[in-house]
N, C-alpha and C positions, 0 to 999 in steps of 0.2 A: 721876289723880283727875278730870280734866275730863270723862271719859266716864261718870262715876258716875251711876247712876240706880237708884232703889229699885224701879221698876216695869217697866223695859225687859226684855222676855223674852230679848233677846240678850245681856244682861249676863253676862259669863263669870266674874265674881268672886262668891264666896259673901259673905255679910254679914261673916263673920269675916275673910276675906281683905281685903275693903274696909276694915274697921276697922283692920287691921294696917297697911295702906298709909297710911291717914289719920294714924295715930299716928306712923308713921315720918316722914311729911312734917311733922307738927306739931312734931316734935323739931328739925327744921331751920329752919322758918320759921313765923311765925304765919299764921292763916287770912287776916287782913286784909292782910298783906304779900303773901301768895301771890295772893290775888284781885286786888289792885292791880297786881301785876306782870303777871298774865295779861291783865287788862283793858287795860293799856297796850300789850301786844303785839297784842291784837286790834284796838285802835283804830288803831295804826300800819298794820297790814295792811289794814284797811278804808280808811283814808285814802289809801293807795297805790293801791288798786283803784277807789275811788269815782268817779274821773273817767271811767271806762269804763262806759257804760250797761249793757252785758251783764254785766260783773263785778258791778256793783251789784245787778242783778236776781238773779244767782246768790247773793249774800249774802242777799237778801230771801227767796229760795226756801229756802235752807238753814235760816235762822232760823225760817221758818214751819214747816218740818218738825220742828225741835227743839221748838217749842212744843207739839207733839202729845204729848210725853212730859214727864218731870220731870228732865231732864238737868241736872247740876250746871253744865255749861258755859253753860247759859242764864242763870244768875245772873251769870256773868262777862260775858257778851255784853250783857246789859241794862245793867250797870254801864258798859261801854265804849261802847256804841252806842245806848242807849235813845232818845236824841233825834236821832240822825243819819239815820235812815231814814224819818223822817216820822211825822206824827201817827197814832196807832193801831197802830203797828207791833207793839209789845208790848202784849198785851191783859190781862196779869195785874196 
C-alpha cells in the first residue's frame, strides 16, 4: 500500500486491485495503526542515517522526488519526518 498513487503512470494495480488490498489490510489493522507503525519505522531508519550528511541528502532527494506525485507513502513520511529535514521541506 505504501506505493499507492492515483496518478502515477507506473502504478501496476488497477483501482479494483488496490481497493481489494486496502480492504484486506483494513481487516487486519486500522489505518491509524498502520500509518503510525510505518511512520515509526521510517523515523527510526532516518534517525539511523541522519548523522551521515550523504545519507541525509539522499533522504531529501528521495522525498523531493516523491513530492512530484501523490504517493501514499508521502503521508507516512510527512508524519514521521515533517520537522526533521528542515523548514520548507514538505510544501503541502
